[in-house]
C-alpha positions, 0 to 999 in steps of 0.5 A: 030465483031458486028452484028446488027439485025434491029437496032432501039430503043428497039432492042438488040445488040449481040457480037459474038466475043469469050470472053478471058478465064481468066487465073488468078483469081483476087478475092483476089485483090477485096475490097469485103465487109466483116463482122461477122454481120450475115445475119440472125439468127435462132429462138434460136440464135435470142432469145439469141441475144435479151437477150444479147442486152437487158442486156448489152445495152437496160437495161442501156439506160434510166439511161444513158440518164437520169443521164450521159447526154451523150456527145453531148446532146442538153442542149437547149432542155427541157426534153420531158415528156411522162406521162404513163397512168397506165394499170390495174395490172390484167393479161397477156399482150395482143396486145393492150398493145403491141401497146400502150407501143411500140408506147410510146417507139418509141416516147421516143427513137426518142427524145433520138436519136435526142439529147433530154432527156426524162422522162418516169415513167411506172405506174400501176392502182392497185385498182378497181373491176377488180383486186378485182374480180381476187383476190377473184377468185385466192385466193380461197382455200387459207388462209390469211397467204398464201395470205400474203406470196405472198406479202412478197417480196414487199418492202412495209410492210405487216401488219398482221392485213390486211383483207384477201381481201386487202391482196389478191388484193394487192398480185394479183396486185403485181404478175401481175405487176411483170409479166407485167414489165418483158414482157414490159422490154423484148420488149425493153421499155425505162425505168429505170427498173433496179432501179424499177422506176415505180409508182403504185396507191397503193403506200403510197406516191401516196395515200398521194397525193390523200388524200390531193387533195381530201381535197383541192377540198372539201375545194374549194367546187368542191367535195361534197356529195349528194343523186343523181341518178347514174348509178348503177351496181347490178352485181358489187354492186357499182355506175359506172361512164360514163367511166365504161359503155359499151353499148349493141346495141341489148338489149331488153326492154319492150315498154309499153304505160300505162294509169294513171287515172286523177282526175276530178278536173281541167278538163273541158270536156263533162260529158259523158266522165267518165274516163280520162287518161294520156297516158305515154310511158316507157321502164322501167316498174320496176320503176313505183312503184317509180313514184311521178309525171308526167311531161309535156311541157307547150309549146306543144299542147295536145289532148284528144282522143278516142281510137278505141276498147276502151270504148267510155266514156274514153279519153286519154291525149297525145301531138298532135305532137306524136299522129301519132307515137302512132297510128303507134306503137299501130295500135290504131286509135285516134279520137281527142275530144278536144285540150288543151294548155300545160299550162293548164296541171299544174292544173291536178292531177292523181292516182298512178297506183300501190299505191292506197294511192297516189291519188292526184299526181301532173303534172309538167312542165319540159323542158326535155319533148319533142315531139320527142318520147313517148306521151309528158307526162313523168313518173317521178321517181326521184330515177331513172332518172337524169331529174326526180331528177332535177324536184324533187329538184326544186319542193322539192319532197322527193326522195324515192328509193325502190331498194337496192344495189343488184338491189332487191326491198326493204321492202318499195316496194309493197308486190308483189315486195319485194325481187324480182330483178328489172332487172329479175322479176321487169318488168313482175311482174309490168306489170302483176299487172297493166295489166288493165292499159296497153294500148299497150305492145311490145318489143324494141331492143335498145342500153342499158348501161352495166357494162364494167366488168361484161357485165350485165345491169345497172340501174339508182338508187338514193344513197348517193354518192360523186361527183365532180361538173363538171358544175363549170369546163366545161368552163375552161376545154373546154378552156384549151383543145383548146390549146392542140394538138391532133394527128394523125392530120388527126383525130385531129378536130374530136377527139377534138370535141369528147372530148369536147362533152363528157365534155359537156354531163357530168352533174357531176362525181360520185367519190365514189364506194361501193367496198372493194379494193381501197382508202377509202374516208377519211371522218368521219360522225356524227352518229346523223346527218350524217354530213360530218366531215373532216379538214386538221389536220384529213387528215394529221393524216390519211397520217401519219398513211398511211406512218407508216402502208404502206397501207390504210388497217388501215382504215378498221381494226382500230376501230374509237377510234384508228383511230381518236385522241381525240384532233382532234375530239374536234377541230371538235366539236365532241367526238370520240364516236359520229363519224363513218368512211365512207365505200366508196372508191374513183373511180379508175378514181380519182386515175388515174386522179390524177397521174399527180400530184403524178408522174410528176415533176417540173410544172407537165405538160406532153408534151404528153399523149398517149393512145387508143381512149376510153380514151376520156371518161376515162383518158384524161377526168379525168386527165383534170378535176382533173387538172383544178379543182386543178390548172386551166390548163391542165396536158398535152400539146398534146394527141396522140390517137391510135386505137384497135387491130382486126383480119384480118376480122375486129373482136375484139380479144377475147378468145370466138372467138379464134382469140387472138394472144398474143405478146409472140407468135409473139416475139417467132416466128418472134422476138421482132423487128418484133413486133415493126416494125408491131406496127410502120407500122400499129399502127398509120394508122387506128383506127382498127389495124389489127393483122394477120400472113400475116402482121406479116410475111411482117414485118419480111420480111421487117426487114430482108431486112433492116438487109441485108442493115445494114450488107452490109454497115457494111461490107463496112465501117468496124469497127469504127475508126477515119478515117471515122469520120474525116472531109470529104476527098477532093476527093469527087465524085458527087455521094458521095456528092449526098448521103451526101446531101440526108442524110441531107434531109432524116434526116430532113424528118424522124425527121418531121414525128417522131415529128408528130407521123406518124410512119407508114410514118417513116417506109415507108420513111426509106424503100424508102430511103434504096431501092432507094437513097442508094441501087438502086442509090449509092451502085449500081453505086459505086460498081466498085470504091468500089470493084476495085478502089484505096485506096483514092476512097475506103476511100471516099466511106467508109466515105460516107457510114459510115455517111449513116450507122449512119443515118440509125441506128438513124432513125431505133433505135426508132423502132428496137433497138435490130437490131440496137444495135446488128449491132452497136456492130459489128461496135463499137467493144469497147463495146459501144452502139448506145444510147451513141452517138448523130448522126447528119447530117452536114448541110454543106453536103446539095448540091443541085447542086450535086443532080441536076447533078446526077438526070440529069445523071440518066435521061439519064441512063433511056433513055439508058436502054430503048434503049439498053435492056437487055445487059451488058451496059459496052460493050456500047459506048454512044454519047449524044447530046443536047443543054444543056450539062452544068450539064453533063459536071460536070461529063464528063469535055470535049465535043466531046471526048469519055472518059471511066473513067469519073464519067458520065460513072460510073453513066451510067454504060457504056464503054465510053461516048461522049458529043456533043452540038446540036441545038435541046434542046431534048437529043438524044442518039446514042448507039454503041457496043464496040468490045473489051474484058472487064478486067477480074478483074473489068469487066468494062474497056476494054482491048486494047491489046491481051497480056494485062491481066488487064486494066490500072486502075486495073494494077495500083491499084494492083501494089500499093497494091503489 
């Protein structure tokens, strides 16, 4: 009996007929999914499972794809080369390492999953101040023998004559590499860890390549030695490159207007003005003792002014355009007495404010003097400024540096400054000494360069250094960069512009450092003249010594007589005793900038460099310049740039803030794949990558849903066999054809997103496909056929879902290899791994007609759900009227006759369907309730007789099974 209460769209229908009590259970006759693949793992079991997958599957996967060239590998595809930017071998891994290495791994794995061989050799940067500082601190209290014992496990020989510093640094680096290597491997990073196929910048052959490259660039005139002002770190006692600088935005410097007394010659002013001064603005009073000139710009207009509250017989010279700024800064009113053309200043001279013996110093015209700040007159100390230095070169002024490598005034400095720190006491002592010439003094908060390691201020200081002439390389580098693809594409133009800007700003590259731990610059000098002594025979001799000794320590411990053969010295025109060896080492950016030459094979061009955005001023740039210098083209075809990790409040992670989350904490709590899923979801989305328990928990929950889907599919398809992988069965429903067609589209979309490194969208695409096409549509709608259908229907479903399972594994393997390999082990019980297979969707599966038909049926299903409300729709009979029934007729082959076993009934999930033609083009739906009892086995088909135990379909299926 059916009761209808105020029937209209949206109202509910209630059946009050008593349901038949099941007299029999049919559970054993149902085709329920069965699998031993667990739905979830405890933390302990997960850790055990990860170790098992790592040892049995992941550890051999790189070697397999490299050497075995798995069956089905597309030989037409060239090997994909990802060149690893070497991290420092100096401590525990942090979330930045996780982001970088996992993004690289996803990139490599997706290539392998799509049938392409990859080349990836992990590397480590083993030289430089960070490791030196760590080594000296870690070696405290240890003797040389104890330090030496640390490195005995390393295959390179350890010479007992190595210095304690080199031994300590090498030992520390090796320990760090071993620790980092083990953790990288535990994350599933695809590399040949078993054969230790890695590179380290202190390996002999790496250094041999580096020494040859240095000499080649020297012969080309691109490497040279010169006295120049460079960024100098007193705290580290070494020159620094631009890439080794950070900036303190809140640094406080003095802001001082100082007067320099002009000599009367060349001045045409009223005799009543007895004293005339040039007014100079500076934030580095400590450099005033080194002043050698004042620069002006002849295109500017200058004025002589009287200053309020100063003697009326004094005049002050400044640029007219900057007078207002001066008044605003000092609150001193100016009265213009005379206007001068800039060109007239060239004949002026002045007295040094500190060194009284220098009473006739010059004025020089210089283009770097502008009217944007200051006074239009620039205090010029060639030892402490790049522009100042260029002026000194042009005017042939000798460069005098009064500051040593520790930032202390030397004995050549004025007596009141000798032995004092320029950064600590320099400014106050100088200002006190010239107090009568300080017109105005204030404090200025501004951005100031600091040493990236010690975080202490740096200075500009002239010293003899080695340089690469970037001026000769900039145009070629810029042209090469135009051919380089940059990802993510949303930031591509800005990223390329940033790199080009950095290139153009760099006047030269200082490649020498005054430290102990690094590759010594392989040159000798004449004791008498200081001239550089080098040739190819000498370089080759040093390379032979390096191969014999196993390291460059011989450079420091061997006397010159043992270092240089007499016959080579003779070829160079010297006796050995007249030569000295250099004490500088190569900049670590020279080390890492040459890695492409030492590590890459064949044409030595990588398909991709993938690093953080800070490498625009670092590795991206140094590699580009080195490659352009050596051979004229870029070492990479594409760059991928990622951001840096921050906490949920946007703060950079640091121990002092207590907001550090280590990768080990995450893998222990959530598992390695959760860490990888988080990296894929967030590592390519923004330049600030948020790390929080909330996001990590979300990653773990998303992964749990994916695991549940794989488990369900695995339960349906069973173990791997031949039947699922034969060509498609002839009995193919439109739903099967629909899902197979969707697999083709899904594979294409995922591949497209992987190839442009949009891994966050890959994750979203996978989740969307699983939630909608797989779960909400196909799996939901075929459950009756799956659980209760005949063997042919079941086999067709299993075959379809096998292809679905394999495609999901293919899309997921680059991101969550542990989960995929674990799941695959329950599918391929022979012990095979997923990486041994190439999965491809068959292009013939694409079926737009099937997709259109299923979508038409789903549109009708939505209308039914809206009208029927929350009822068991298998109790409903639906009549569908409309003028365009052609699509639905593919699923329900007759008009005007209700059927209960058509595929349209299955998709609509209703008891019966009738299609009727109508003049109205809009689809209309009429719903009635079937006054029948549903089959106790399938709960879909109605029973039409009181003595009928199961529906006809179920009875036939069970009869066959029995």
